[in-house]
Each structure stands twice: as C-alpha cells, then as structure tokens.
C-alpha positions, 0 to 999 in steps of 0.5 A: 500500500502506498503511503501518503504525506500528510498535510501540515497543521500549520497553514504557514507550512503548506506550499501554495500548490499543495491541494486542500482536502475538500469540505467534510474531509479530516486530516489524518496522522499524528503529524497533522495535529498541532500538538499532544495532550500534555500529561499534567495533574489537573489538565483536561481535554474536552472535544470532538473525538475524531478517530484513532490512528496507528504510528510507529513508535520506537519506545514500544519494544514489543510491537514498535507501533502505538495508537493514539486518538485525535480530538478537535478541542471544544475547550482550551487545554495544556499541550506539548508543542515539539519533541523531547526536551525541546518541547513547550507546553502552552495552552491549545485554543478551542478548535485545535486538533490534538493527539492524545495517547491510547494507553491503559486508562484511555483505551476504553474510548476505542469502543466509540470508534465503530460508531464514529465510522458509521457517522456518530459524533462523541464529545469526550472529556479526559481528566489527567489526575496524579501519577500512580506508582505501580511499583518496580520503578513504573508509574502511570497517569490516573486518566479518567475518560468519559464521553457523550453521544452528540450525534447518533447514527441511524440504525435499520431496525429489523421487523419483529412483527412475528415469530418467523413461522407465519402464524399469528397468536389469537388474542 
C-alpha cells in the first residue's frame, strides 16, 4: 500500500501548490495535529473525538507501534508542542486538533470508534489525575475518560412483528 504524505497542520507550512482536502474531510496522522495532550495533574481535554490512528513508535519494544486519538478541542487545554526536551507546554485554543495517547486508561474510548465510522459524533472529556506508582520503578497517569454522544447513527430496525413461522396468536 502506498504511503501518503500528511498535510501540515500549520497553514504557513503548506506550499501554495499543495491541494487542500475537500469540505467535510478530516486530517489524519500524528503529524497533522498541532500538538499532543500534556500529561500534567489537573489537565483536561474536552472536544470531539475524530478517530484512532496507528503510528511507528520506537519506545514500544514489543511491536514498534502505538495508537493515539485525535480530538478537536471544544475547550482550551495544556498541550506539548515539539519533541523531547525542546517541547514547550502551552495552552492550545478551542478548535485545535490534538493527539491523545491511547493507553491503559484511555483505551476504553476505542469502543466509540465503530459508531464514529458509521457517522456518530462523540464529545469526550479526559481528566489527568495524579501519577500512580505501579512498583518496580513504573508509573502511570491516572486518567479518567468520559464521553457523550452528540450525534447518533441511524440503525435499520429489523421487523419483529412475528415469530418467523407465519402464524399469529389469537388474542
């Protein structure tokens, strides 16, 4: 399968001759988001869940890959701009598309993806609590995800008017 180059998130980095996505299309890939959700106690992300994506991740020694969500912010939140020690933590305004790591605490959001693919829309709220000591030098951020459906999908309802044998019970 051919790889496609993602569109830069910052419009100033887009060459004049680069085609823009048509209305209604979403950006995809970790490089198209402006920043990553900052793991800080008390930080929250609230916005429209756009989808889940896969990326190459050298830190994952088992598979070399990891998953992440993209969220269009409804409310500003603290985000990490840049990589490594050069990264800056600053507020991302509402409307910004950010990346949110899929981890043990946020993987429950995967349950929403099949409905999103069928046209549903969900607003999510993820609160980042204190870091938890797991022992043996391992830690984990205590994140609390929640969601609400803002647009449902139409489900074709089957006809349950009979028991399938063609007979009707007399009342």
